[in-house]
N, C-alpha and C positions, 0 to 999 in steps of 0.2 A: 222605197220601205228600208224601217232601223233594224241596224243589226244589235241592237240593245234588249235582251228584253226587259221586259217590263218587270218582274220579276227582281232580280237582281241589282242591274242597271240602274234603271231609278228610282229606287231607296236606298241606292250609294249616292251618289248624286243632289237628292234631297238631304240630305246628309251634312249632304261639303260643306253644299250653300248655309245649311243651318249655324256650320260651328265658324265657316266664314264670317254671316252675322255676326255671330256671336263675338267673332276678332275685332272688327271692328268699334263692337259699343265697347267693349272691354279690354285691348294689349296686351295680354298678360300672355306670361308663358306655359301657363295649360292649355288657354285656347288658341296660346299661334300651336302646341303642342297634339291638343285636341285639331285643327285647321287643318297639321299635314299631314297626321296617321286619316284621314276623313277624304282628303283630298290624293293621297296615295292610293287607298285601297279604291277607290274611285277608278281611278284612271287603271287599275291593276283587272279592273272588271272590264270596265268600259273595252277598253286591247283584244281584253281575251276573247269578248263574248264575236267582238270584230273579225277576231281569227275563225272564230269557229262560225259567224255563218260562212266564211270564202272559205272556209277548208269546204261543209256541205256543197257549195256551189261551185268549188271546180272536182267534186265528186259525182256526184249528179254529168255532170260535163265528161267526164270521164267512162264512166260507166254507160250513158243511152245518152248519142249523143244527136241525135237524132229525134229524141221527144224531148227537147230541149226549145 
């Protein structure tokens, strides 16, 4: 099971990849800033989704351990 939600995480990954390719084709300062921003945003969302996933899993275990 993938802890990244398709709504936010996959869109951020798509934007990050697009920015990386754009920077490779034209390594300008503006493209570097766009790549850096997209990379940081994608990482932030990915970590947030993983943290949420594991918090939900631990909440399930602590609330009803026999049903898991």
